[in-house]
C-alpha positions as CSV (number, residue, x, y, z in Angstrom):
1,M,0.0,0.0,0.0
2,R,1.2,3.5,-0.8
3,R,1.5,5.8,2.1
4,F,0.3,9.5,2.4
5,L,0.1,11.8,5.4
6,W,-3.6,12.4,4.9
7,A,-6.6,11.6,2.7
8,T,-9.2,14.2,1.8
9,V,-12.9,13.1,1.2
10,V,-15.2,15.5,-0.6
11,I,-18.9,14.9,-1.2
12,N,-20.3,16.0,-4.6
13,Y,-24.0,16.2,-5.2
14,K,-25.1,17.9,-8.4
15,S,-22.4,20.5,-8.0
16,E,-19.7,19.3,-10.3
17,L,-18.3,22.7,-11.4
18,R,-17.9,23.7,-7.7
19,T,-16.2,20.4,-6.9
20,V,-13.8,20.7,-9.7
21,R,-12.9,24.2,-8.8
22,F,-12.4,23.3,-5.2
23,V,-10.2,20.3,-5.9
24,R,-8.1,22.2,-8.5
25,D,-7.7,25.5,-6.8
26,E,-7.7,24.6,-3.1
27,L,-6.7,21.0,-2.5
28,L,-4.2,20.7,-5.4
29,G,-3.3,24.4,-5.7
30,K,-2.7,25.3,-2.0
31,C,-1.6,22.0,-0.3
32,A,2.1,21.6,-0.4
33,L,2.2,17.9,0.6
34,P,0.8,15.1,-1.6
35,Q,-2.5,13.6,-0.5
36,V,-5.1,11.1,-1.5
37,I,-8.3,12.9,-2.7
38,V,-11.5,11.0,-3.0
39,V,-14.6,12.7,-4.5
40,V,-17.7,10.7,-3.6
41,N,-20.2,11.5,-6.3
42,N,-23.5,11.0,-4.5
43,G,-26.6,10.4,-6.7
44,A,-24.1,9.8,-9.6
45,T,-25.0,9.5,-13.2
46,E,-22.8,8.5,-16.0
47,E,-22.7,12.1,-17.2
48,T,-21.7,13.6,-13.8
49,S,-19.0,11.0,-13.1
50,S,-17.6,11.4,-16.6
51,M,-17.5,15.2,-16.2
52,L,-15.7,15.0,-12.9
53,S,-13.3,12.3,-14.2
54,Q,-12.4,14.3,-17.4
55,A,-12.0,17.6,-15.6
56,L,-9.8,16.2,-12.8
57,C,-8.0,13.6,-14.8
58,A,-9.2,11.0,-12.3
59,P,-10.3,7.4,-12.7
60,I,-13.9,6.5,-11.9
61,V,-14.3,3.8,-9.2
62,R,-17.5,1.8,-9.2
63,D,-16.4,-0.9,-6.7
64,I,-14.2,0.3,-3.8
65,G,-12.6,-3.2,-3.7
66,E,-11.3,-3.1,-7.3
67,D,-7.7,-2.5,-8.0
68,V,-6.6,1.1,-8.6
69,A,-3.8,2.5,-10.8
70,A,-0.5,2.4,-9.0
71,D,0.2,6.1,-9.7
72,A,-3.2,7.5,-9.0
73,A,-4.0,9.7,-6.0
74,L,-7.3,11.3,-7.1
75,F,-10.5,9.3,-7.6
76,I,-14.1,9.7,-8.4
77,L,-16.4,7.2,-6.5
78,H,-19.5,6.5,-8.6
79,N,-22.2,6.2,-6.0
80,T,-25.6,6.0,-7.6
81,E,-27.3,6.3,-4.3
82,N,-27.6,9.8,-2.7
83,S,-26.2,8.6,0.6
84,G,-26.0,11.9,2.3
85,F,-23.1,13.3,4.3
86,A,-22.3,10.6,6.8
87,K,-22.7,7.6,4.6
88,G,-20.9,9.3,1.7
89,N,-17.9,10.1,3.9
90,N,-17.8,6.6,5.3
91,L,-17.8,5.2,1.8
92,G,-14.8,7.4,0.9
93,I,-13.0,6.3,4.0
94,D,-13.7,2.6,3.3
95,F,-12.1,3.1,-0.1
96,V,-9.0,4.8,1.3
97,M,-8.6,2.1,3.9
98,K,-8.5,-0.6,1.3
99,H,-5.9,1.0,-0.9
100,F,-3.7,3.4,1.1
101,Q,-2.0,4.0,4.4
102,V,-2.7,7.4,5.9
103,D,-2.4,9.0,9.3
104,Y,-5.3,11.5,9.0
105,F,-8.6,12.0,7.3
106,L,-9.7,15.5,6.1
107,F,-13.4,16.0,5.6
108,S,-14.3,19.1,3.5
109,N,-17.2,20.6,1.7
110,N,-16.7,21.7,-1.8
111,D,-17.6,25.3,-1.0
112,I,-14.4,26.0,1.0
113,V,-11.6,28.5,0.2
114,L,-8.3,28.1,2.0
115,R,-7.5,31.6,3.2
116,S,-4.3,30.8,5.0
117,E,-1.1,29.1,3.8
118,R,-0.6,25.4,4.6
119,V,-3.9,25.1,6.3
120,V,-4.0,21.3,6.4
121,E,-0.3,21.0,7.2
122,S,-0.8,23.4,10.2
123,L,-3.7,21.3,11.5
124,V,-1.7,18.1,11.2
125,T,1.2,19.7,13.1
126,R,-1.1,21.0,15.9
127,I,-3.0,17.8,16.4
128,S,0.2,15.8,16.5
129,Q,1.1,17.8,19.6
130,L,-2.2,16.9,21.4
131,P,-2.6,13.2,22.0
132,D,-6.1,13.6,23.6
133,V,-7.5,15.3,20.5
134,G,-9.4,13.3,17.9
135,I,-10.9,16.2,15.8
136,I,-9.3,19.5,15.0
137,G,-10.7,22.4,12.9
138,P,-9.5,25.8,11.8
139,K,-11.2,29.2,12.0
140,I,-14.2,29.0,9.6
141,V,-15.8,32.2,8.4
142,G,-18.8,32.7,6.3
143,L,-19.4,35.1,3.5
144,D,-20.7,37.6,6.1
145,G,-17.3,37.5,7.9
146,A,-18.8,35.8,11.0
147,C,-17.1,32.7,12.5
148,Q,-19.1,29.5,12.1
149,S,-17.1,27.4,14.6
150,P,-16.5,26.3,17.4
151,Y,-19.6,25.5,19.6
152,I,-20.3,24.7,23.2
153,Y,-22.7,22.0,24.3
154,L,-26.4,23.0,24.4
155,P,-29.0,21.1,26.5
156,F,-31.9,19.5,24.7
157,W,-34.6,22.3,25.0
158,T,-32.1,25.0,24.6
159,Y,-31.0,23.5,21.3
160,M,-34.5,23.0,20.1
161,M,-35.4,26.6,20.8
162,R,-32.1,27.7,19.2
163,I,-33.3,26.2,15.9
164,S,-36.8,27.6,16.1
165,W,-38.4,30.0,18.6
166,E,-35.2,31.5,20.2
167,R,-35.7,35.0,18.8
168,F,-39.0,35.3,20.6
169,L,-37.8,34.1,24.0
170,P,-36.6,36.5,26.7
171,F,-34.0,34.1,28.1
172,K,-32.4,33.4,24.7
173,K,-29.0,34.6,25.9
174,R,-28.8,32.2,28.8
175,Y,-26.5,29.9,26.8
176,A,-25.2,32.6,24.5
177,F,-21.8,31.8,23.0
178,D,-20.1,33.9,20.3
179,P,-17.7,31.9,18.1
180,N,-16.2,35.2,17.0
181,C,-14.7,35.5,20.4
182,A,-13.5,31.9,20.7
183,K,-9.8,31.3,21.6
184,E,-7.7,28.4,20.7
185,G,-8.6,25.3,22.8
186,Y,-11.0,22.5,23.5
187,Y,-14.7,22.9,22.6
188,Y,-17.7,20.5,22.5
189,R,-17.9,20.4,18.7
190,L,-16.5,21.9,15.5
191,M,-18.1,22.8,12.1
192,G,-18.2,19.7,9.9
193,S,-17.5,21.6,6.7
194,F,-13.8,21.4,7.2
195,M,-12.3,19.1,9.9
196,L,-9.3,16.8,10.3
197,V,-9.4,13.6,12.3
198,R,-6.8,11.0,13.3
199,R,-7.2,7.9,11.3
200,D,-6.9,5.5,14.2
201,D,-9.4,7.5,16.3
202,F,-11.9,7.7,13.5
203,I,-11.8,4.0,13.0
204,R,-11.9,3.1,16.7
205,C,-14.9,5.4,17.4
206,G,-16.9,3.8,14.6
207,G,-16.7,6.6,12.0
208,M,-19.8,8.7,11.2
209,D,-23.3,7.5,12.0
210,G,-25.1,6.6,8.8
211,H,-28.5,7.1,10.3
212,T,-28.3,10.8,9.6
213,F,-28.6,12.2,6.1
214,L,-27.6,15.8,6.6
215,Y,-26.9,17.8,9.8
216,G,-26.0,16.6,13.2
217,E,-22.9,14.7,12.0
218,E,-20.5,16.8,14.0
219,L,-22.5,16.4,17.2
220,I,-22.6,12.7,16.8
221,L,-18.9,12.4,15.9
222,T,-18.1,14.4,19.0
223,E,-20.0,11.9,21.2
224,R,-18.3,9.0,19.5
225,M,-14.9,10.5,20.0
226,L,-15.7,11.3,23.7
227,A,-16.6,7.6,24.1
228,I,-13.0,6.7,23.3
229,R,-11.8,9.7,25.4
230,K,-10.9,12.0,22.5
231,R,-11.8,15.6,22.3
232,A,-12.4,18.4,19.7
233,Y,-9.9,21.2,19.4
234,Y,-10.3,24.6,17.7
235,Y,-7.2,26.0,16.1
236,P,-7.7,29.6,14.8
237,G,-4.1,29.9,13.6
238,V,-5.4,29.1,10.1
239,T,-8.6,30.2,8.4
240,V,-10.9,28.9,5.7
241,L,-13.9,30.6,4.0
242,H,-17.2,28.6,3.9
243,E,-19.7,29.7,1.3
244,H,-22.4,28.0,3.4
245,G,-25.6,26.6,1.9
246,Q,-24.7,27.3,-1.7
247,T,-25.5,23.8,-2.9
248,I,-28.1,22.9,-0.3
249,G,-30.3,25.9,-1.2
250,R,-30.4,24.9,-4.9
251,Y,-31.9,21.4,-4.3
252,V,-33.7,21.4,-0.9
253,T,-36.8,23.5,0.0
254,L,-36.7,25.6,3.1
255,V,-39.3,23.4,4.9
256,R,-37.5,20.1,4.0
257,N,-34.2,21.6,5.1
258,H,-35.7,22.5,8.5
259,Y,-37.1,19.1,8.9
260,M,-33.8,17.4,8.1
261,R,-32.1,19.5,10.7
262,L,-34.9,18.7,13.2
263,R,-34.9,14.9,12.6
264,S,-31.1,14.7,12.9
265,A,-31.1,16.7,16.1
266,L,-33.8,14.4,17.6
267,Y,-31.8,11.3,16.5
268,Y,-28.7,12.7,18.2
269,F,-30.4,13.6,21.4
270,R,-32.4,10.3,21.6
271,T,-29.5,8.1,20.7
272,Y,-26.5,9.8,22.3
273,K,-27.9,12.0,25.1
274,H,-30.8,9.6,26.0
275,V,-33.6,12.1,25.8
276,G,-37.0,10.6,26.5
277,V,-39.7,9.8,23.9
278,L,-42.2,12.3,25.4
279,S,-39.7,15.1,25.3
280,A,-38.7,14.2,21.7
281,V,-42.4,14.2,20.6
282,A,-43.1,17.5,22.3
283,A,-40.0,19.1,20.7
284,Y,-41.1,17.7,17.2
285,I,-44.5,19.4,17.6
286,V,-43.1,22.7,18.9
287,V,-40.4,23.0,16.2
288,S,-42.8,21.8,13.5
289,L,-45.2,24.6,14.4
290,Y,-42.4,27.1,14.0
291,I,-41.4,25.6,10.6
292,W,-44.9,25.8,9.1
293,L,-45.7,29.3,10.5
294,Q,-42.4,30.5,9.1
295,A,-43.2,29.0,5.7
296,I,-46.7,30.5,5.7
297,F,-45.3,33.9,6.6
298,R,-42.7,33.7,3.9
299,K,-45.4,32.7,1.4
300,F,-47.6,35.6,2.4
301,K,-44.7,38.0,2.2
302,T,-43.9,36.8,-1.3
303,L,-47.4,37.2,-2.5
304,K,-47.7,40.6,-1.0
305,H,-44.8,41.8,-3.0
């Protein structure tokens, strides 16, 4: 098996041009050390996989167990199922494990711009100094300039209100935390759009939980890492830009998007924080009411204009 310091897994779903630009300009253009790059083409068609393959000069892999070219380090995984974020990343890792030896896995969205020099190399250097850390992430800023990571732990009802009625509640600042003021150090969780994990820790904790489709993956991975006594670490010494939601917004309606977030959150709290059935049902009703009232308000506002 050939050896690399890290392998990068990128999920593509109907955003081929963005994926090609990210791989070319960021992963290949700004990372000094060689890496394995696996593009998992979720919901793949012959056309989309061929486009990615030709644009990136990368072979198409239809069976992760098949032999790969001895000199190749960039691959397109043809996944006809739209597996979502967790399953898609696990599929990419399974492929890497069968063919390469690496020390770290990098998970990245395709809407990321590396703003600092040697971002990945810096994360590798820092995590290598912290044996109790299983996940490390950089400073992630959005298009509005606000930091999107890190986060502290939020209790069940606080989290549910945070994704729904928080703006209307007088005690909304009780668990207020401003990522813009975060210092380097340990936090409950990081943003999943760009994070580095130790290979051995990721395998030992069981990888990502395939029961979620989108959202909640970072929360669950945090809990799985904590179960093996590994923590999440925020390293603002390097920065990336995240053009958040650019792909999601094109293919997912607002209501569906909210429900995906809600269901993932309920799964996380029920499975990993052992929240009771009655509390989960009550939260589903409360947040659903908010989702539909918001949708009606937006529809009325659109018709009015």
